[in-house]
Structure formats: C-alpha cells, structure tokens
BAVO-870207 format. One record per residue (C-alpha): residue number from 1; residue in one letter; x, y, z. Coordinates in steps of 0.5 Angstrom, whole numbers. Each point is the difference from the previous one (the first is absolute). Layout:
ATOM    k  r      u      v      w
ATOM  NUM  A      X      Y      Z
...
***
This chain:
ATOM    k  r      u      v      w
ATOM    1  M     35     20    -30
ATOM    2  T      3     -1     -7
ATOM    3  K      4     -5     -4
ATOM    4  Q      6      5     -1
ATOM    5  A      0      1      8
ATOM    6  L      3     -6      1
ATOM    7  P      7     -2      0
ATOM    8  E      3     -3     -7
ATOM    9  A      3     -5      2
ATOM   10  F     -7     -2      3
ATOM   11  I     -4      1     -6
ATOM   12  K      5     -6     -4
ATOM   13  R     -1     -5      6
ATOM   14  I     -7      0     -1
ATOM   15  D      0      0     -7
ATOM   16  D      4     -6      1
ATOM   17  L     -5     -3      4
ATOM   18  L     -5      1     -1
ATOM   19  G      1      1     -8
ATOM   20  K     -8      1     -3
ATOM   21  E     -2      2      7
ATOM   22  A      4      5      1
ATOM   23  E     -3      6     -3
ATOM   24  A     -6     -2      4
ATOM   25  F      4     -1      6
ATOM   26  F      2      8      0
ATOM   27  A     -7      2     -2
ATOM   28  S     -1     -2      7
ATOM   29  Y      4      4      3
ATOM   30  E     -5      5     -3
ATOM   31  T     -6     -2      4
ATOM   32  P     -2      2      8
ATOM   33  A      3     -5      4
ATOM   34  H     -4     -5      4
ATOM   35  R     -2      1      7
ATOM   36  A     -2     -7      5
ATOM   37  V     -2     -1      7
ATOM   38  F      2     -6      5
ATOM   39  L     -6     -1      4
ATOM   40  N      2     -2      7
ATOM   41  P     -4     -6      1
ATOM   42  L      2      1      8
ATOM   43  A     -5      6     -1
ATOM   44  A     -5     -4     -3
ATOM   45  S     -2     -4     -6
ATOM   46  P      1      4     -7
ATOM   47  E     -7      0     -1
ATOM   48  T     -1      4      5
ATOM   49  L      4      4     -1
ATOM   50  C     -2      1     -5
ATOM   51  D     -6      1      1
ATOM   52  I      1      6      6
ATOM   53  L      6      3     -5
ATOM   54  D     -6      1     -5
ATOM   55  T     -5      3      5
ATOM   56  C      5      5      3
ATOM   57  Q      1      3     -8
ATOM   58  L      7     -5     -1
ATOM   59  P     -2     -3     -5
ATOM   60  L      4     -6     -3
ATOM   61  L      2     -4     -7
ATOM   62  S      1     -6     -2
ATOM   63  P      3     -6      3
ATOM   64  V      8     -1     -1
ATOM   65  P      0     -6     -4
ATOM   66  W      6     -3      4
ATOM   67  E     -2      3      7
ATOM   68  T     -7     -2      2
ATOM   69  K      1      5      6
ATOM   70  G      2      6     -4
ATOM   71  R     -5      5     -4
ATOM   72  Y      2      5     -5
ATOM   73  Y     -2      7      1
ATOM   74  E     -1      7     -4
ATOM   75  E      6      4      2
ATOM   76  S     -5      6      2
ATOM   77  I     -3     -4      6
ATOM   78  P      5      2      6
ATOM   79  L      1     -7      3
ATOM   80  G      7      3      3
ATOM   81  K     -3      6      4
ATOM   82  H     -5     -4      4
ATOM   83  I     -3     -3      6
ATOM   84  F      0     -7     -2
ATOM   85  H      8      1     -3
ATOM   86  E      2      3      6
ATOM   87  G     -5     -5      3
ATOM   88  G      4     -7     -3
ATOM   89  F     -7     -2     -4
ATOM   90  Y      6      0     -6
ATOM   91  Y      7      1     -3
ATOM   92  I      1      4     -7
ATOM   93  Q      3     -5     -4
ATOM   94  E      3      1     -7
ATOM   95  P     -5     -7     -4
ATOM   96  S      6     -3     -3
ATOM   97  A      3     -1      7
ATOM   98  M     -5     -4      3
ATOM   99  A      2     -6     -4
ATOM  100  P      7     -2      4
ATOM  101  A     -4     -1      6
ATOM  102  N     -4     -4     -2
ATOM  103  F      4     -5     -4
ATOM  104  L      4     -2      6
ATOM  105  A     -7     -2      3
ATOM  106  P      2     -1      9
ATOM  107  R     -5     -2      2
ATOM  108  P     -1      0      9
ATOM  109  G      5     -2      5
ATOM  110  E      7      0     -6
ATOM  111  R      5      5      2
ATOM  112  V      1      4     -6
ATOM  113  L      5      7     -1
ATOM  114  D     -1      5     -4
ATOM  115  L      8      2     -2
ATOM  116  C     -1      6     -3
ATOM  117  A     -7      3      3
ATOM  118  A      0      7     -1
ATOM  119  P     -5      3     -1
ATOM  120  G     -5     -5      3
ATOM  121  G     -6     -2     -5
ATOM  122  K      4     -7     -1
ATOM  123  T      0      0      8
ATOM  124  T     -7      0      0
ATOM  125  Q     -2     -4     -5
ATOM  126  L      5     -5      3
ATOM  127  G     -3      1      8
ATOM  128  C     -8     -1     -3
ATOM  129  K      2     -7     -2
ATOM  130  L      3     -2      5
ATOM  131  Q     -7      3      4
ATOM  132  G      5      2      7
ATOM  133  E      2     -8      1
ATOM  134  G      8     -1     -1
ATOM  135  L      6      5     -1
ATOM  136  L      1      5     -5
ATOM  137  V      7      4     -1
ATOM  138  S      0      6     -2
ATOM  139  N      6      3     -3
ATOM  140  E      3      6     -3
ATOM  141  I      7      2     -1
ATOM  142  H     -1      8     -1
ATOM  143  P     -2      2      8
ATOM  144  E     -4      6     -2
ATOM  145  R     -5     -4     -5
ATOM  146  A      0     -6      6
ATOM  147  R     -4      6      4
ATOM  148  I     -3      0     -5
ATOM  149  L     -2     -7      0
ATOM  150  S     -1     -2      7
ATOM  151  E     -5      7      0
ATOM  152  N     -4     -5     -6
ATOM  153  V      0     -6      4
ATOM  154  E     -3      4      6
ATOM  155  R     -6      3     -4
ATOM  156  M     -2     -6     -3
ATOM  157  G      0     -3      7
ATOM  158  L      5     -6     -2
ATOM  159  S      1     -4      7
ATOM  160  N      5     -4     -3
ATOM  161  V      5      3     -3
ATOM  162  I      7      2      2
ATOM  163  V      3      6     -4
ATOM  164  T      9      0     -1
ATOM  165  S      5      4     -3
ATOM  166  A      6     -3     -2
ATOM  167  A      3     -3     -6
ATOM  168  P      0     -6     -3
ATOM  169  D      5     -3      2
ATOM  170  G     -1      2      7
ATOM  171  L     -7     -2      0
ATOM  172  A      3     -7     -3
ATOM  173  A      5     -1      6
ATOM  174  R     -5      0      5
ATOM  175  F     -6     -4     -3
ATOM  176  P      3     -7     -3
ATOM  177  M     -5     -4     -4
ATOM  178  V     -5      3      4
ATOM  179  F     -6      2     -5
ATOM  180  D     -5     -3     -3
ATOM  181  R     -1      5     -5
ATOM  182  I      4      6     -2
ATOM  183  L     -2      6     -5
ATOM  184  V      5      4     -4
ATOM  185  D     -3      6     -2
ATOM  186  A      8      2     -3
ATOM  187  P      2      7      0
ATOM  188  C      0      1     -9
ATOM  189  S      2      4     -5
ATOM  190  G     -8      3      1
ATOM  191  E     -2      0     -7
ATOM  192  G     -6     -2      2
ATOM  193  M     -1      7      4
ATOM  194  F      2      3     -6
ATOM  195  G     -7      3     -2
ATOM  196  K     -2      3      8
ATOM  197  N      7      2      2
ATOM  198  E      4      4     -4
ATOM  199  E      7      0      5
ATOM  200  A      0     -8     -3
ATOM  201  I      1      2     -7
ATOM  202  L      5      5      2
ATOM  203  Q      3     -5      4
ATOM  204  W      0     -5     -5
ATOM  205  S      7     -4     -3
ATOM  206  E      2     -6     -3
ATOM  207  E      6      0      5
ATOM  208  N     -5      1      5
ATOM  209  V     -5     -6     -2
ATOM  210  A      7     -4     -1
ATOM  211  L      1      2      8
ATOM  212  C     -7     -3      1
ATOM  213  A      0     -6     -2
ATOM  214  E      7     -1      3
ATOM  215  R     -4      3      7
ATOM  216  Q     -6     -5     -1
ATOM  217  F      5     -5     -1
ATOM  218  D      3      1      7
ATOM  219  I     -6      0      3
ATOM  220  L     -3     -6     -4
ATOM  221  Q      5     -4      3
ATOM  222  H     -1      3      7
ATOM  223  A     -6     -2      0
ATOM  224  D      1     -7     -1
ATOM  225  L      3     -1      6
ATOM  226  M     -6      3      4
ATOM  227  L     -5     -5     -4
ATOM  228  R     -1     -7      3
ATOM  229  P      0     -7     -4
ATOM  230  G     -7      0     -4
ATOM  231  G     -1      7      0
ATOM  232  Y     -1      6     -5
ATOM  233  I      3      6     -1
ATOM  234  A     -5      5     -5
ATOM  235  Y      4      5     -4
ATOM  236  S     -2      6     -2
ATOM  237  T      3      7     -4
ATOM  238  C     -4      6     -3
ATOM  239  T      5      0     -6
ATOM  240  F      0     -2     -7
ATOM  241  S      7     -2     -1
ATOM  242  K      2     -7     -1
ATOM  243  E      6      0      4
ATOM  244  E     -4      1      7
ATOM  245  N     -6     -4     -3
ATOM  246  E      1     -7     -4
ATOM  247  D      7      0     -1
ATOM  248  L      1      1      8
ATOM  249  I     -3     -6      2
ATOM  250  R      3     -4     -5
ATOM  251  R      6      2      3
ATOM  252  F     -2     -2      7
ATOM  253  L     -3     -6     -3
ATOM  254  E      7     -2     -3
ATOM  255  T      3      1      7
ATOM  256  H     -5     -3      4
ATOM  257  P     -2     -7     -1
ATOM  258  L     -4      0      5
ATOM  259  Y     -6      3     -3
ATOM  260  E     -4     -1     -6
ATOM  261  L     -5      6     -2
ATOM  262  C     -8      0      1
ATOM  263  D     -6      0     -5
ATOM  264  L     -4      7      1
ATOM  265  P     -7      2     -2
ATOM  266  L     -1      5     -5
ATOM  267  C     -5      4      1
ATOM  268  G     -3      7     -2
ATOM  269  G      5      2     -7
ATOM  270  M      6     -3      4
ATOM  271  I      4     -4     -5
ATOM  272  H      6     -5      1
ATOM  273  G      8      3      1
ATOM  274  F      4      0     -6
ATOM  275  S      5     -6      2
ATOM  276  E      1     -5     -5
ATOM  277  A      3     -5      6
ATOM  278  Y     -6      0      3
ATOM  279  P     -5      3     -4
ATOM  280  D     -6     -1      4
ATOM  281  K      2      1      7
ATOM  282  M      0      8      1
ATOM  283  I     -5      5     -1
ATOM  284  R      1      6     -3
ATOM  285  L     -6      7      2
ATOM  286  L      2      5     -5
ATOM  287  P     -4      6     -1
ATOM  288  H     -3     -1     -7
ATOM  289  R     -2     -6      1
ATOM  290  L     -5      2      7
ATOM  291  E     -2      5      6
ATOM  292  G      6      1      3
ATOM  293  E      8      1      0
ATOM  294  G      5     -4     -2
ATOM  295  H      3     -6      4
ATOM  296  F      3     -7      1
ATOM  297  A      0     -6      4
ATOM  298  A      1     -7      0
ATOM  299  L     -1     -5      6
ATOM  300  L      5     -5      2
ATOM  301  Y      1     -6      4
ATOM  302  K      6     -3      4
ATOM  303  K      0     -7      0
ATOM  304  S      2     -4      6
ATOM  305  P      6     -5     -1
ATOM  306  A     -3     -7      0
ATOM  307  D     -4      4     -7
ATOM  308  A      7      3     -2
ATOM  309  G      5     -5     -1
ATOM  310  S      6      0      2
ATOM  311  F      0      8      1
ATOM  312  G      0      2      8
ATOM  313  L     -3      6      4
ATOM  314  L      6      5      2
ATOM  315  K      0      0      8
ATOM  316  P      0      6      4
ATOM  317  E      4      2      6
ATOM  318  K     -3     -1      6
ATOM  319  Q     -3      5      4
ATOM  320  K      2      0      7
ATOM  321  K     -6      0      5
ATOM  322  K     -1      5      4
ATOM  323  K     -4      0      7
ATOM  324  T     -6      6      0
ATOM  325  P      1      3      7
ATOM  326  S     -7      2      3
ATOM  327  T     -3      7      0
ATOM  328  S      2      4      7
ATOM  329  V     -6      4     -2
ATOM  330  S     -7     -3      3
ATOM  331  L     -6     -2     -5
ATOM  332  S     -5      1      5
ATOM  333  P     -2      6     -4
ATOM  334  L     -1     -3     -7
ATOM  335  F     -3     -6      4
ATOM  336  D     -5      4      3
ATOM  337  F     -1      3     -7
ATOM  338  L     -1     -7     -3
ATOM  339  N     -5     -3      5
ATOM  340  A     -4      7      0
ATOM  341  S     -1      1     -8
ATOM  342  L      0     -7     -3
ATOM  343  S     -6     -3     -1
ATOM  344  D     -1     -7      2
ATOM  345  T     -1     -3     -7
ATOM  346  P      5      5     -5
ATOM  347  K      0     -2     -7
ATOM  348  S      6      2     -4
ATOM  349  A      7     -2      0
ATOM  350  A      3      5      5
ATOM  351  A     -6      0      4
ATOM  352  K      1     -8      2
ATOM  353  R      7      1      1
ATOM  354  L      1      5      5
ATOM  355  K     -7     -3      4
ATOM  356  A      5     -6      0
ATOM  357  L      6      4      2
ATOM  358  T      1     -2      9
ATOM  359  P      6      3      4
ATOM  360  S      4     -7     -1
ATOM  361  V      1      1     -7
ATOM  362  A      0      7     -2
ATOM  363  D      8     -1      0
ATOM  364  D     -1     -4     -5
ATOM  365  Q     -6      3     -4
ATOM  366  L      2      8      1
ATOM  367  F      6      5     -3
ATOM  368  F      3      7      4
ATOM  369  M      2      5     -3
ATOM  370  G      1      4      5
ATOM  371  S     -8      2      4
ATOM  372  Q     -2     -3     -8
ATOM  373  I     -3     -7      2
ATOM  374  Y     -1     -4     -7
ATOM  375  L     -3     -8     -1
ATOM  376  L      4     -3     -4
ATOM  377  P     -4     -3     -6
ATOM  378  D      5     -8      2
ATOM  379  P      3      1      5
ATOM  380  L      5     -6     -2
ATOM  381  I      3      5     -4
ATOM  382  R      2      5      6
ATOM  383  P      8     -3     -2
ATOM  384  H      0      3     -7
ATOM  385  L     -2      6      3
ATOM  386  Q      7      3      2
ATOM  387  S      5      4     -3
ATOM  388  L     -6      3     -5
ATOM  389  K     -3      7     -1
ATOM  390  L     -7     -1      3
ATOM  391  L     -5      4     -2
ATOM  392  R     -8     -4      3
ATOM  393  P      3     -6      3
ATOM  394  G     -8     -3     -1
ATOM  395  L     -6      3      2
ATOM  396  H      1      6      4
ATOM  397  L     -4     -1      7
ATOM  398  G      1      7      3
ATOM  399  S      6      4      5
ATOM  400  L      0     -2      7
ATOM  401  E      4      5      5
ATOM  402  K     -2      3      6
ATOM  403  G     -4     -6      2
ATOM  404  R     -5      2     -6
ATOM  405  F     -1     -3     -5
ATOM  406  E     -2      4     -7
ATOM  407  P     -3     -4     -5
ATOM  408  S      2      1     -8
ATOM  409  M     -4      2     -7
ATOM  410  A      3     -6     -1
ATOM  411  L     -2     -5      4
ATOM  412  A     -7      4     -1
ATOM  413  R     -1     -1     -8
ATOM  414  A      2     -8      1
ATOM  415  L     -7     -1      5
ATOM  416  L     -7      0     -1
ATOM  417  V     -5      2      3
ATOM  418  D     -2     -8      1
ATOM  419  D      6      0      4
ATOM  420  I      0      6      6
ATOM  421  N     -4      2      5
ATOM  422  Y     -2      7     -1
ATOM  423  Y      1      4     -7
ATOM  424  V     -4      5     -4
ATOM  425  N     -2     -4     -6
ATOM  426  L     -1      6     -6
ATOM  427  S     -4      0     -6
ATOM  428  P      4      0     -7
ATOM  429  V     -7      1     -4
ATOM  430  S     -2      6      5
ATOM  431  D      2      7     -1
ATOM  432  Q      1      1      8
ATOM  433  D      3     -5      1
ATOM  434  R      6      1     -6
ATOM  435  A      0      7      3
ATOM  436  L      1     -2      6
ATOM  437  L      7     -5     -1
ATOM  438  A      3      6     -5
ATOM  439  S     -1      4      7
ATOM  440  Y      3     -5      5
ATOM  441  F      6     -2     -6
ATOM  442  A      1      9      0
ATOM  443  G      1     -1      7
ATOM  444  N     -6      3      3
ATOM  445  T     -5     -4      6
ATOM  446  F     -7     -2      1
ATOM  447  P     -5      1      4
ATOM  448  Y     -2     -8      2
ATOM  449  E     -4     -5      6
ATOM  450  G      2     -5      3
ATOM  451  E      5     -2      5
ATOM  452  K      7      4      1
ATOM  453  G      6     -4     -3
ATOM  454  W      3     -3     -7
ATOM  455  Y     -5      0     -6
ATOM  456  L      2     -3     -7
ATOM  457  V     -2      6     -5
ATOM  458  A     -2     -6     -6
ATOM  459  M     -4      1     -7
ATOM  460  A     -4     -5     -4
ATOM  461  G      3     -5      7
ATOM  462  R      7      2      0
ATOM  463  G      5      3      4
ATOM  464  M      2      8     -3
ATOM  465  G      3      2      6
ATOM  466  W     -1      1      9
ATOM  467  G     -4      4      4
ATOM  468  K      0      2      6
ATOM  469  L     -7      1      5
ATOM  470  A      0      5      6
ATOM  471  G     -5      4      3
ATOM  472  G     -5     -1     -7
ATOM  473  I      7      2     -6
ATOM  474  M      3     -5     -4
ATOM  475  K      6      3      1
ATOM  476  N      4     -1     -7
ATOM  477  H      7     -5      0
ATOM  478  Y      0      0     -8
ATOM  479  P      8      1     -1
ATOM  480  K      2      7      1
ATOM  481  G      5      0     -7
ATOM  482  L     -5     -4     -4
ATOM  483  R     -6      6      2
ATOM  484  K     -3      2     -7
ATOM  485  Q     -6      3     -3
ATOM  486  L     -3     -6     -6
ATOM  487  L     -6      1     -3
ATOM  488  S     -6     -4      2
***
C-alpha cells in the first residue's frame, strides 16, 4: 500500500505528529507486515518449542524484543494450518500487540480483568503469566467475537479463565473494586492496522476518532470502578491519534486524582509518547522504528486512600448475597472419572485443584450450565457472575447426563500426562506420531492396546483431547465441530 491510498486528513495528522519522520513512517506501509507467534509456555519452554518447530521444517526467526516468548516467522511458513496451531502450542499474534500484557505483568494468584479481550492474544499472555493460579476474567462485548475468544481460551489450555460478554457498565456493576490488574486494550480508530487491513482505512474519519476517544474514556472510567486501590490499569490502542492516546490519559488523570502514571521500559525501537505533561511515561510503537505495527501503551497505578490525601474511593453498591442451591444431579460419575483418571502426584494447577475436589465442597467450586460442568477459578467470585452472559465460567470439565460423565477438550488441554493414569503420548518429532495426531484431529479412530476406558491423547506431554479405548480401538472423542484436515 502507498501513501496515496491513505486519507488526506490522516496524512496531515501524521505530518503534524512526526514531522521529519513522517516520510519514513509512510514508507513503512510499502514493506511486508511482520508476523509473529506467542509460544505457549503451558506446552513447553520457548526453546523447546523452537527446536520442535525447527525439526518439523517450521523454523522461527528472532525473538520479539518486548516478549521473551514471542518469535517472528516468515509468511511462507504455514503455521496457521498445522497441528501445532490446533494443539495450542502457539498463538499467531501481531508483534506490537504483545507489549501491553507484558507492561501489566500480572502475578500468579492475582485477580485480573482483560476488559476488551477478543480475539484472545493478550488473554493468552495474561493467562500464561498467572500459571493457572488466581483468576482471569476475559470479556468481549460482541457475542460472535466473544465466542472466538472462548474457543482460543480452550485451545491454549487456560484453566483459570472466566469468559464473559458484557458492556463495561454491566461488568462494573458486578465487579466493584475486585481486580488487582486490568488490561484495557480499547476499541479504537485502528490506524495502526492500516498496513494490513484496508477496511480500517475505509472506515476512518476524524469524526470516528473523536467518537472512539469518548468511548475509550467511558471504558476507562468503568475500569476504575472495578480496580482495587493499589492496583494497575494497562491502557493500550492500535492507533496513532493523540486524542485516543496521550490526550485521553491526561484527561483521565486530571479527573481521577487517585491515579498516577508508572515508568515503562523502552526496548526494541519503542519511544516515549508525545506528551508535554508526561514526557517520559507513555510508550509508542511506530512501524518505521521497529518490527511491528502501530501501538500505544500506558500503565496507571491506583493509589490507596492513605496515599491520596483527601480523595476517597467510590463506594460500590452492596450486592445481595444469594445462596447457591445444591445440584439435584448426582456427581458420582464425575468423581468416578476423577478417581480413576487422576494420578496420585498431579503436576498441573488444574489437576491439583481437581485432586482436592470433594463432594462436600462441590457446590462452592463447581458451576453448572445445563448438563455442562465447570470448575470455578475462584469460588468467591460466584455471586459476581449473576445476571452476566457467561460463555465459559471457568474450566469446562465436561457434560453430565443420563448418569454418564464425558470429559471435555478444555479439560484435556489443561492436563499433562503426569496428571493422568491412562494416556497416549505422541512425539512431536516423529513423523508417524504427528500424522496420527493429524488423523485424530480429523476425527479418525486408531488401534491401541490397553485397559478399556478414557485416555488422554497427548503430544509432548500435553493433552490434546480424549479417546475411549474398547476392543483394541481408540474411539475418537475430539469435538465434531472442531474436526478438520491439518498439516503435520
């Protein structure tokens, strides 16, 4: 794409913003887009995954400077059509978009909100940083995008994520001052995506920039209501306009005196934002200075009342506590499955929680949606989920109906072979084993000898799905809606 294809008003804005650098900026649109993957640490270390992919003629390139688990790759490498993508070994993600989740830097055990989360790249990063401990609420207001988000949470094996589809005000009413950290990757005018999305160019206008800025300010105000004192908000966009970036943060700080900006490290060609009031606090990622698209990021800290002088906190409305009725469905099939399947020394966070699950605490820790059973990441969060549209209220364990329990793919993805008594562990560097996994993802059965019952079908020690062995044949229980032909 050339400079001439861009809106004239946008060209003038960039000229005013960048001055002498503007021509280098416009020239970046004529270069190929940079492509990258986030390597899933729940599957293996980045080094191990790089070695596996290299052995399978899927070589990755240099690391993304601001994400230790990110790697660039050539467009000609078919990573999106491979069994490793379906298996959640990596997430294909625009490299600049990897920065905000790292700036937020959640720690295991914290309560985290990804407020505008679809399609799921930043949620994946946040979930991996939590290491299966604590809570991640991943929200997307648009139902179809929320469905894609939920599918990616499952594919990547995140076990402590609740996926919701709600407007910011509806979410704020249910989660007053609940979260330790919130990511607001705000919907924006999308100027940073012009290089790879012509539709974004057609939809752009100065009026839309102004509308986006107002919407972003409203989203930030609702994020404030959900953040506890001493917590952090990472705000980011994929646009260049100051109205949606530096000016919006300045306006928020002027109207919310409990907040202050945090220092953020520069790396890989990043520069500080264009703000006279806060010259060294915000971050810009510009496509002519680094290997990635346009992005903006700022990190806000919410002071406690003791640090804030005479300023106080908003008092949230008290939520009425409702007793959770005990389920009338017998949980015996679920516990029979867990007792038969889980090893005595589980390794993953999900398996450890399931090993500790007992009938006496099931009402607190389990969540039912029809015949589907979920394991809540945090039982104390249950009252906050009332009246919300839930796509995934925690780890989906499976279905319970007609006296039988059938485990879900989400449960398989959250488990390791060390967690399970019965499994088929395939090698990623074996041509034969990769072909078998591709056949399994396509819905086929395969011969196997062993005790009859449920088996975890795994690759490189991580669960991919379930099979049920009977008569020397492993019956395929990979979800029918996900079955497809893939490269191996």
